C-alpha positions in Angstrom: -145.6 48.5 -65.8 -148.9 50.2 -66.2 -149.0 49.1 -69.8 -148.3 45.5 -68.8 -151.0 45.6 -66.2 -153.5 46.9 -68.8 -152.5 44.1 -71.2 -152.8 41.5 -68.5 -156.3 42.8 -67.6 -157.3 42.7 -71.3 -155.9 39.1 -71.8 -157.8 37.9 -68.8 -161.1 39.3 -70.0 -163.7 36.8 -71.4 -164.0 36.6 -75.1 -167.5 38.1 -75.0 -166.3 41.2 -73.2 -163.4 41.5 -75.6 -165.8 41.4 -78.5 -167.8 44.2 -77.0 -164.7 46.1 -76.1 -163.7 46.3 -79.7 -167.2 46.4 -81.2 -168.8 49.0 -79.0 -166.3 51.8 -79.5 -166.2 51.1 -83.3 -170.0 51.2 -83.4 -170.1 54.4 -81.3 -167.6 56.1 -83.5 -169.4 55.0 -86.7 -172.8 56.2 -85.5 -171.2 59.4 -84.1 -169.5 60.2 -87.4 -172.8 59.5 -89.2 -174.7 61.8 -86.8 -172.1 64.5 -87.1 -172.1 64.2 -90.8 -175.9 64.3 -90.9 -175.9 67.4 -88.7 -173.3 69.1 -90.8 -175.2 68.3 -94.0 -178.4 69.7 -92.5 -176.6 72.8 -91.2 -175.0 73.4 -94.5 -178.3 73.0 -96.2 -179.9 75.6 -93.9 -177.0 78.0 -94.3 -177.1 77.7 -98.0 -180.9 78.2 -98.0 -180.6 81.3 -95.7 -177.7 82.6 -97.9 -180.0 82.4 -100.9 -182.7 84.1 -98.9 -180.3 86.9 -97.9 -179.2 87.4 -101.5 -182.8 87.5 -102.6 -183.6 90.0 -99.8 -180.6 92.1 -100.8 -181.6 92.1 -104.5 -185.2 93.1 -103.5 -184.0 95.9 -101.3 -181.7 97.2 -104.0 -184.6 97.2 -106.5 -186.9 99.2 -104.1 -184.2 101.6 -103.0 -183.0 102.3 -106.5 -186.6 103.2 -107.4 -186.8 105.7 -104.6 -183.3 107.0 -105.3 -184.0 107.3 -109.0 -187.2 109.3 -108.3 -185.2 111.6 -106.0 -182.6 112.1 -108.7 -185.3 112.8 -111.3 -186.7 115.5 -109.0 -183.3 117.2 -108.6 -182.7 117.0 -112.3 -186.1 118.6 -112.9 -185.3 121.4 -110.5 -181.8 121.7 -111.9 -183.3 122.3 -115.4 -186.1 124.5 -114.2 -185.8 127.8 -116.1 -186.8 129.9 -113.1 -184.2 128.3 -110.9 -181.5 128.9 -113.6 -182.7 132.5 -113.9 -182.2 133.0 -110.2 -178.7 131.8 -110.5 -178.0 134.7 -112.9 -179.7 137.3 -110.7 -178.2 138.3 -107.5 -181.5 138.6 -105.7 -181.2 138.5 -102.0 -184.8 139.6 -101.5 -186.3 136.2 -101.2 -187.9 133.5 -103.2 -188.8 134.9 -106.6 -190.4 131.7 -108.0 -193.7 132.2 -109.6 -196.9 130.9 -108.1 -197.2 128.3 -110.8 -193.7 127.0 -110.3 -194.3 126.8 -106.5 -197.5 125.0 -107.1 -195.8 122.6 -109.5 -193.1 121.8 -107.1 -195.6 121.4 -104.3 -197.6 119.0 -106.4 -194.5 117.1 -107.2 -193.7 116.7 -103.5 -197.2 115.7 -102.6 -197.3 113.0 -105.2 -194.1 111.5 -103.8 -194.9 110.1 -100.4 -191.2 109.4 -99.6 -190.1 113.0 -100.1 -191.0 115.3 -97.2 -188.4 118.1 -97.4 -186.9 120.1 -100.2 -184.4 122.9 -99.7 -182.4 124.9 -102.2 -179.4 126.9 -100.9 -177.5 129.5 -103.0 -175.7 132.7 -102.4 -177.8 134.2 -105.3 -181.1 134.0 -103.4 -182.6 133.2 -100.1 -183.2 129.5 -99.3 -186.1 127.9 -101.2 -188.0 125.4 -98.9 -190.8 123.0 -99.4 -192.1 120.8 -96.5 -195.0 118.3 -96.8 -195.5 117.9 -93.1 -194.6 121.3 -91.9 -193.2 120.0 -88.7 -189.6 121.0 -89.4 -187.9 123.9 -91.1 -184.5 124.1 -92.8 -181.7 126.0 -91.1 -180.5 129.3 -92.5 -178.0 129.4 -95.3 -175.3 130.8 -93.1 -175.8 128.0 -90.5 -175.7 125.4 -93.3 -172.5 126.9 -94.7 -170.9 126.8 -91.3 -172.0 123.3 -90.3 -171.7 121.4 -93.6 -168.7 123.0 -95.2 -170.7 124.4 -98.1 -167.6 125.5 -100.0 -166.2 122.0 -100.0 -169.5 120.6 -101.3 -169.6 123.2 -104.1 -166.0 122.5 -105.1 -166.3 118.7 -104.8 -166.2 116.4 -107.7 -169.3 114.5 -106.7 -172.4 116.1 -108.0 -174.7 114.1 -105.8 -174.1 112.7 -102.3 -176.2 110.8 -99.8 -176.2 111.4 -96.0 -178.4 110.9 -93.0 -179.7 113.3 -90.5 -180.0 111.7 -87.0 -181.0 113.9 -84.1 -178.4 114.2 -81.3 -176.0 112.1 -83.4 -175.2 114.0 -86.7 -175.4 117.5 -87.9 -179.0 118.5 -88.8 -180.3 120.5 -91.7 -183.7 120.8 -90.1 -185.0 121.9 -86.8 -188.5 121.6 -85.3 -190.7 118.9 -83.7 -190.0 116.2 -86.2 -187.3 114.1 -84.5 -187.3 111.2 -87.0 -184.2 110.2 -88.9 -184.0 111.8 -92.3 -182.3 110.4 -95.4 -180.8 113.3 -97.5 -179.9 113.6 -101.1 -177.6 116.6 -101.7 -177.0 117.6 -105.4 -174.9 120.5 -106.6 -176.9 123.1 -108.4 -175.0 124.4 -111.5 -175.4 127.1 -114.0 -175.8 125.2 -117.2 -174.4 128.1 -119.2 -171.2 128.6 -117.1 -171.2 125.0 -115.6 -170.2 126.6 -112.3 -171.6 125.3 -109.0 -173.9 128.0 -107.7 -175.8 126.1 -105.0 -177.2 122.8 -103.6 -180.5 121.0 -103.8 -181.3 119.0 -100.7 -184.2 116.4 -100.7 -185.1 114.9 -97.4 -186.9 111.6 -96.8 -188.2 110.1 -93.5 -185.8 107.2 -92.9 -188.7 105.2 -91.4 -190.6 105.5 -94.7 -187.5 104.3 -96.6 -187.2 101.5 -94.2 -190.6 100.3 -95.2 -189.4 99.7 -98.8 -187.4 96.7 -97.7 -188.1 94.2 -95.0 -186.1 91.5 -93.2 -187.3 88.0 -93.7 -187.4 87.4 -89.9 -186.8 89.2 -86.6 -183.3 87.8 -86.4 -182.2 89.2 -89.8 -180.8 92.7 -90.0 -180.5 94.8 -93.2 -178.2 97.8 -93.4 -178.0 100.4 -96.1 -174.7 102.1 -96.3 -173.0 104.6 -98.6 -169.8 103.5 -100.4 -167.9 105.3 -97.7 -169.5 103.0 -95.1 -172.0 105.5 -93.5 -175.2 103.7 -92.4 -178.1 105.4 -94.0 -180.8 103.1 -92.8 -181.2 99.7 -91.1 -184.1 97.3 -90.4 -184.0 98.0 -86.7 -183.6 101.8 -87.0 -180.8 102.1 -84.5 -177.6 102.2 -86.6 -178.3 105.1 -88.9 -175.6 107.7 -88.7 -172.9 105.3 -87.7 -170.1 103.9 -89.8 -170.0 100.2 -90.6 -166.7 99.6 -88.9 -168.2 101.0 -85.6 -170.9 98.3 -85.5 -170.5 95.1 -83.4 -170.8 92.9 -86.5 -167.4 93.9 -87.7 -164.3 92.5 -86.0 -161.8 94.9 -87.7 -162.6 98.4 -86.7 -160.4 100.0 -89.3 -161.9 97.9 -92.1 -162.9 99.4 -95.4 -166.4 98.8 -96.8 -164.7 97.0 -99.8 -163.1 94.5 -97.4 -166.3 93.6 -95.8 -165.9 89.9 -96.4 -162.8 89.9 -94.3 -164.2 92.3 -91.7 -167.3 90.5 -90.5 -166.8 87.6 -88.1 -168.1 84.7 -90.3 -168.1 82.3 -87.3 -170.8 84.3 -85.7 -172.7 85.9 -88.6 -174.0 84.8 -91.9 -174.1 87.7 -94.3 -174.6 88.8 -97.9 -174.2 92.2 -99.5 -175.1 93.8 -102.8 -174.1 97.1 -104.4 -176.4 99.4 -106.2 -175.1 100.5 -109.6 -177.2 103.6 -109.4 -176.3 105.1 -106.0 -173.3 103.0 -104.9 -175.2 102.0 -101.8 -174.2 98.7 -100.1 -177.1 96.5 -98.9 -175.8 94.3 -96.2 -178.0 91.4 -94.8 -176.8 89.9 -91.5 -178.1 87.0 -89.5 -176.6 85.4 -86.4 -175.4 81.8 -86.9 -176.6 81.0 -83.4 -180.1 81.6 -84.6 -179.6 79.2 -87.6 -178.0 76.6 -85.3 -180.9 77.0 -82.9 -183.2 75.9 -85.7 -181.0 72.8 -86.0 -181.6 71.9 -82.3 -184.5 69.5 -83.1 -182.3 67.8 -85.7 -179.3 67.7 -83.2 -181.4 66.2 -80.4 -183.1 63.8 -82.8 -179.7 62.7 -84.1 -178.4 62.3 -80.5 -181.5 60.4 -79.5 -181.3 58.1 -82.5 -177.6 57.7 -81.8 -178.3 56.6 -78.2 -181.2 54.3 -79.1 -179.2 52.7 -82.0 -176.2 52.2 -79.7 -178.2 50.6 -77.0 -180.0 48.3 -79.4 -176.8 47.4 -81.1 -175.2 46.6 -77.8 -178.1 44.3 -76.9 -178.0 42.6 -80.3 -174.2 42.4 -80.3 -174.3 40.9 -76.8 -176.8 38.3 -78.0 -174.8 37.7 -81.2 -171.6 37.3 -79.1 -173.4 34.6 -77.1 -173.9 32.6 -80.3 -170.1 32.7 -80.7 -169.1 32.2 -77.0 -171.7 29.6 -76.0 -170.1 26.8 -78.0 -166.7 27.8 -76.6 -168.1 27.7 -73.1 -169.5 24.2 -73.8 -166.1 23.1 -75.0 -164.4 24.7 -71.9 -166.9 23.1 -69.5 -166.3 19.7 -71.1 -162.5 20.2 -71.0 -162.7 20.9 -67.2 -164.7 17.7 -66.7 -162.2 15.9 -68.9 -159.3 17.2 -66.8 -161.0 15.7 -63.8 -160.9 12.2 -65.4 -164.3 12.0 -67.2 -163.2 10.5 -70.5 -166.8 10.1 -71.7 -167.0 13.8 -72.7 -168.5 14.6 -76.0 -169.5 18.1 -77.3 -172.3 18.3 -79.9 -172.1 21.5 -81.9 -174.1 22.5 -85.0 -172.5 23.8 -88.1 -169.1 23.3 -89.8 -167.6 26.7 -89.2 -164.3 27.3 -87.3 -166.0 26.6 -83.9 -167.8 23.5 -85.3 -164.5 22.2 -86.6 -162.9 23.0 -83.2 -165.6 20.9 -81.5 -165.0 18.0 -84.0 -161.3 18.2 -83.3 -161.9 18.3 -79.6 -164.1 15.2 -79.7 -161.5 13.4 -81.9 -158.8 14.4 -79.4 -160.9 13.1 -76.4 -161.5 9.7 -78.2 -157.8 9.4 -79.1 -156.6 10.2 -75.6 -159.1 7.7 -74.3 -157.9 5.0 -76.6 -154.2 5.8 -75.7 -155.1 5.6 -72.0 -156.9 2.3 -72.5 -153.9 1.0 -74.4 -151.5 2.1 -71.7 -153.7 0.7 -69.0 -154.0 -2.6 -70.9 -150.2 -2.7 -71.3 -149.6 -1.9 -67.6 -152.1 -4.6 -66.7 -150.4 -7.1 -68.9 -147.1 -6.2 -67.5 -148.3 -6.5 -64.0 -149.8 -9.9 -64.9 -146.4 -11.0 -66.3 -144.6 -9.8 -63.2 -147.1 -11.7 -61.1 -146.5 -14.8 -63.1 -142.8 -14.4 -62.8 -143.1 -14.0 -59.0 -145.3 -17.0 -58.8 -142.9 -19.1 -60.9 -139.8 -18.0 -59.0 -140.2 -20.6 -56.3 -140.6 -23.8 -58.3 -138.2 -22.9 -61.1 -135.6 -21.8 -58.6 -136.0 -25.0 -56.5 -136.1 -27.1 -59.7 -132.9 -25.3 -61.0 -131.0 -26.2 -57.8 -132.3 -29.7 -57.8 -131.3 -30.3 -61.4 -127.8 -29.1 -60.7 -127.5 -31.5 -57.8 -128.7 -34.4 -60.0 -126.2 -33.4 -62.7 -123.3 -33.6 -60.2 -124.5 -36.9 -59.0 -124.7 -38.3 -62.5 -121.2 -37.1 -63.3 -119.8 -38.8 -60.2 -121.3 -42.1 -61.4 -119.9 -41.6 -64.9 -123.2 -40.9 -66.6 -121.8 -38.0 -68.8 -124.7 -37.8 -71.3 -127.3 -37.8 -68.6 -125.3 -35.1 -66.8 -125.2 -32.9 -70.0 -128.9 -33.3 -70.5 -129.6 -32.3 -66.9 -127.2 -29.4 -67.3 -128.9 -28.2 -70.5 -132.3 -28.4 -68.8 -131.0 -26.5 -65.9 -129.5 -23.9 -68.2 -132.9 -23.4 -69.8 -134.5 -22.8 -66.5 -131.7 -20.5 -65.4 -132.0 -18.3 -68.5 -135.8 -18.3 -68.4 -135.6 -17.2 -64.8 -133.0 -14.4 -65.5 -133.5 -12.9 -62.0 -136.9 -11.5 -63.1 -135.6 -9.6 -66.1 -137.8 -9.1 -69.1 -135.0 -8.6 -71.6 -131.8 -10.5 -72.0 -128.8 -10.3 -74.4 -129.3 -12.1 -77.7 -126.4 -14.3 -76.9 -128.2 -15.7 -73.8 -131.4 -16.3 -75.9 -129.3 -18.3 -78.4 -127.7 -20.2 -75.6 -131.1 -21.2 -74.3 -132.2 -22.3 -77.8 -129.0 -24.4 -78.1 -129.8 -26.1 -74.8 -133.3 -26.7 -75.9 -132.2 -28.2 -79.3 -129.6 -30.4 -77.5 -132.3 -31.9 -75.4 -134.5 -32.4 -78.5 -131.5 -34.0 -80.2 -131.3 -36.5 -77.4 -134.9 -37.4 -78.1 -134.5 -37.7 -81.8 -130.8 -38.6 -82.3 -131.2 -39.8 -85.9 -134.0 -37.5 -87.0 -132.9 -34.0 -86.0 -130.0 -31.7 -86.8 -129.6 -28.0 -86.5 -127.4 -25.1 -87.5 -127.1 -21.7 -85.8 -125.2 -18.7 -87.2 -125.2 -15.2 -85.7 -123.3 -12.0 -86.5 -120.9 -11.3 -83.6 -122.0 -7.6 -83.5 -125.4 -8.7 -82.3 -124.4 -10.8 -79.3 -125.0 -8.0 -76.7 -128.3 -6.6 -78.3 -131.0 -7.1 -75.7 -134.3 -8.7 -76.8 -137.4 -10.0 -74.9 -136.5 -13.3 -73.4 -138.1 -16.5 -74.7 -138.6 -14.8 -78.1 -137.0 -17.5 -80.3 -137.5 -20.7 -78.2 -141.3 -20.9 -78.9 -140.6 -20.5 -82.7 -138.0 -23.3 -82.6 -140.3 -25.5 -80.5 -143.1 -24.8 -83.0 -140.9 -26.0 -85.9 -140.0 -29.2 -84.0 -143.5 -30.1 -82.8 -145.4 -29.2 -86.0 -142.7 -29.7 -88.6 -140.1 -32.2 -87.6 -141.9 -34.7 -85.3 -144.5 -35.7 -88.0 -141.7 -36.8 -90.4 -141.5 -40.6 -90.6 -137.9 -41.6 -91.2 -136.5 -38.5 -92.9 -133.9 -36.4 -91.0 -135.2 -33.0 -89.9 -133.0 -29.9 -90.2 -133.5 -26.6 -88.4 -131.5 -23.6 -89.5 -131.3 -20.3 -87.5 -129.6 -17.3 -89.1 -129.3 -14.0 -87.3 -127.9 -11.0 -89.2 -128.0 -7.2 -89.0 -129.8 -5.0 -91.6 -129.4 -1.3 -91.1 -131.1 -0.5 -87.7 -132.9 -3.9 -87.5 -132.1 -7.5 -86.6 -133.3 -10.1 -89.1 -133.9 -13.6 -87.5 -134.7 -16.4 -90.0 -135.8 -19.9 -88.7 -136.2 -22.5 -91.4 -137.1 -26.2 -91.2 -137.6 -28.9 -93.7 -140.6 -30.4 -91.9 -144.0 -31.3 -93.3 -145.0 -27.6 -93.8 -148.6 -26.6 -93.7 -151.6 -26.4 -96.1 -152.4 -23.3 -97.9 -155.6 -22.8 -96.0 -153.8 -23.1 -92.6 -151.1 -20.7 -93.8 -153.6 -18.1 -94.9 -155.4 -18.4 -91.5 -152.1 -17.8 -89.6 -151.1 -15.0 -91.9 -154.5 -13.3 -91.6 -154.4 -13.7 -87.8 -150.9 -12.2 -87.6 -151.9 -9.3 -89.9 -155.0 -8.4 -87.9 -153.9 -9.4 -84.4 -156.4 -8.9 -81.6 -156.7 -10.4 -78.2 -160.4 -11.2 -79.0 -159.5 -13.6 -81.9 -156.7 -15.4 -80.1 -158.7 -18.6 -79.9 -159.5 -18.7 -83.6 -156.2 -20.4 -84.5 -155.2 -22.8 -81.8 -152.4 -24.3 -83.8 -150.8 -20.8 -84.2 -150.7 -19.9 -80.5 -146.9 -19.5 -80.5 -147.3 -16.9 -83.2 -149.9 -15.0 -81.2 -147.7 -15.1 -78.2 -144.8 -13.7 -80.1 -146.9 -11.0 -81.8 -148.3 -9.9 -78.5 -144.8 -9.5 -76.9 -143.5 -7.7 -80.0 -146.3 -5.2 -79.8 -145.6 -4.5 -76.2 -141.9 -4.1 -76.7 -141.5 -2.6 -80.2 -144.9 -1.3 -81.2 -145.3 -1.3 -85.0 -141.5 -1.4 -85.6 -141.3 -5.2 -85.4 -142.8 -7.7 -87.9 -143.3 -11.4 -88.2 -143.9 -13.3 -91.5 -144.5 -17.0 -92.1 -144.0 -18.8 -95.5 -144.7 -22.5 -95.9 -145.2 -25.1 -98.6 -146.9 -28.3 -97.7 -144.4 -31.1 -97.7 -141.4 -28.8 -98.1 -141.0 -27.1 -94.8 -141.6 -23.7 -93.2 -139.7 -20.4 -93.1 -140.3 -17.8 -90.3 -138.8 -14.3 -90.8 -138.7 -12.1 -87.7 -137.5 -8.4 -88.0 -137.0 -6.4 -84.8 -135.2 -3.1 -84.2 -131.9 -3.0 -82.4 -133.3 -0.6 -79.8 -136.6 -0.8 -77.9 -139.2 2.0 -78.5 
């Protein structure tokens, strides 16, 4: 029911509204798709650009960090191969640092020329801790404390010669104590006796994490860079707040038990854009993170510009489409307005439309239809008018013919009483003619009655010309009851007598009437052997019959009977009836009348 109501509402809408109803959503969807596509293209371009920047930042950070790490490894290798250090590993001196002054100065110079390296500590059970400190704000813990806190035996026995860690106050175990509370990045390398290849101690190099942080920089404030070990321990980050944590503990990672190797699946890509690179030297992972919301925030001008263009384009298109639809619907409204006037009886309507498109052809068809209907109405009106005139004439003639018919019958009876049989028959024939012509006001009569009237007329004419006129009438019995317009044949017979037989001098005139069926038609042939007519007169009559019109009725006064017959045939049978005349001067005239068995 609801669907039907919606359909009814749609069908009742004006064409102009229907056009907008279809065009506007299509336009809106098209522009919307274009805007969304443009926005997505722009966002993808920005994301790709930022991804490239992240990769570039990661490469740059790896290069700087590898430089620092390589320098730290070089220092540990230098100390590892230092003869005095190796000599201490053979001795079992517990008395203290037995390095020479030159070696101490050399190591001090080495530390001073490396701004990143601030702490150097060597632990071994062969000698007391050896410590170098550039800033002097912190000191290394004792060897016993180190062994207890950092599992010294496990480090000595481990397979990794070098390892990286971070010292974060109040978060991780600390190798140093003192007033320096900065985060420290530590390189721990196993110290081996190169003769026995046994691990005899560790070398620890400490760097201020804030100094290391300066070697790499984030491209903007919304980008974060994290440096982690291959185990996922954060050594340094661009904001200085995640050092000492593991990567799976950070808010960037959605899977808290994720491994550093599965970082692609661990970080929520819908919220973060990230890239990461691995150092071949240290195994460090450099992770560059940037929130997607920040990137999309940069697209806000594009988004709002796209939305504004979408709205402006949609409004302008609506205005232009409304104006364009007026071009289509205005001619239709003109036709509709004209049709309403035409329905009220104004048959002078005419719509003038420009162009020959479908609407222009519709206007041409409408104008043609109006003219045709007007012609049909005029024809019907003329027919009705003529019919009313005929009825009026019949009414007017009913008094005198009726009176004359009764009077003639009385005279015929009187003649018969006095023995005047011939006179009585003539009066009876005349009465019969009036009786059939009256026909109680009927327009059509059976063909048999029409023939009877013709016989009565010919009998009277025979009495006028007893030696100059003879006639023959043949009719197929099946046609006796077929109804035809009354007085259809009598004028043709009269025309043959008046114009064909009477002008003969002493020759006997003959009139032959033959009525026969032919398929759905009746063929009536009237032939006389009168004087005929000239070729000019015949052509005039034939042309007048072929192009019959009330306006040219007076052009052939001698053919008035033919005009009268043609007029009545048109009224009764339309174009289904035909009348042809053939004549040869001095040889007679032949009239061929074809009418349908049924009236139209």
